[in-house]
N, C-alpha and C positions, 0 to 999 in steps of 0.2 A: 443601451449601454455602450459605450465606446470601446474600441480596441484596446486604448491605454488601461482601461479598468478592467476588461474581461481578461487579459493575459495574466495577471497575477492570480486570478481566480482558477483559470484552466490549467495552470502549469503544474500543480500538484497533481491533478487527476490524469495528465498526460504522463507524468512520472510513473504513476501507479500502472498505467497501461503499458508503458515501455518495459518497466521491470517485469510485468507478466510475460511479455513477450519474449524477454531475454531468459527468463526462468523456464519458459516452455522449450526454447531452443537448447538450453543447457540439459534438460531433461530429456527430450526425444532426441536431439542430435549430437549429445556429447556424452551422456552418461549411460542411456539404455542400449545403444547399438552394440551387438555382440563383437563385432569386427574392432571396434576401438578397444572394447575390454581386453580382448585377446592380444592386442598390440601392447597392453601395459602388463601382461602377465610376466613377460621376461624381465630380469634385472636391468637389462640395457634398454629399457623402452625409451620412448620420446619424453622430452622435458615436460609436455603438458600433462603426463600421467600423475605428476603430484598433485596438480590442481583437481584432477579429476578424483583422485583419491580423497582430498581434502572435503570435496562435495559429498561424497559417498559417506564418510565419517559423520559429516554434519547432519545428514538426515538420518542415519542410523542411530546416532545417538539422541536424536531429537533436538540437537542443538539449534536449528532454525526455529523450531516451535518455542522454545524457550526464551530465544531472543525477540520474537516477536510478542510474545506475552510481557516480557520486560518493558518493551517500547510502549505497549498498549497501557500498562499501569503508569508508565511516566506521562503519557499523553492525557490520561484522566486526572492526574495530579498538577502537572504544569500548565495546562490550558494554553498550549502554544500550537499554531498551525503546523509548523515543521515537524513537531514531534508526533503529531497526530498523522502526518503524512508519512513520517517514518514508520509508524505502527502498521499503516495500511499497506505500505510497501513490503515491509518485512512479513505481513500477513499473506499477501498474494504470494511472494516467493515461498513462504513455508507451506501454502496450500498445494503449489505445483510441485514442491519438492517432498512429497509424501507426509509432511506433518499436517494432516487435515484439520484436526480438532483445534489445536492452538491457532493454526493459521486462520482458519475460518473465523473464530472469535476476534482475533486481532484485526482482520481485514473489516469486519462489521464494525467494531467498536472504533478503530481508526477512521473509518469512512465517515460514520456518524459525527465523530468528534470533529473531524475537519469540517464538514457540512456545517455544523453548529457554529464553529468559530468564524467560518467564513460569513454566515448569514448574520451574526452579530455585527460584524464589520460593516455591513452594507447599511446605508441610510434608508430610512423608512420613506415610502413613497409620499410626495405631497399632494394635498387636496384630493384625496381618495373620495370619490362620489361627491365631489363638489363641496364639502364642508370642511373648510379649513380651519374653523375654531373648535371643532371637536365637541359640539353640542349636540345631545340628542333629542330628537324632536319625536313626539307622541304622533300617533296617526289620528287624523280628525274623526 
């Protein structure tokens, strides 16, 4: 398989990994540290406290899980690789951001859907086992 054909197949999977790394940094480096939380306690806190508060509201209200499940339903209905990738991306984000149940289901179904859609677009191997005419021969 050439790099020209391999790149479009790998890009969604690399995006899922990249979002997972970003979500892990957001959780462990931006939301959970007590020092950052205490800086946002005052009314005159830094400008990024609003973003942090939105993230906290997102996982407290289970919004990330609901968004992941909605993308999963769309991926099952529309049969598009981009929507399947979106379901997997939102699933990995939701899993890392405390929405375990919905995120795990979305990550699993989105990944399987993406894999199936990518496999359907690949051409079948030619002359497998040396029989190009696809005839079945009985054993002597």
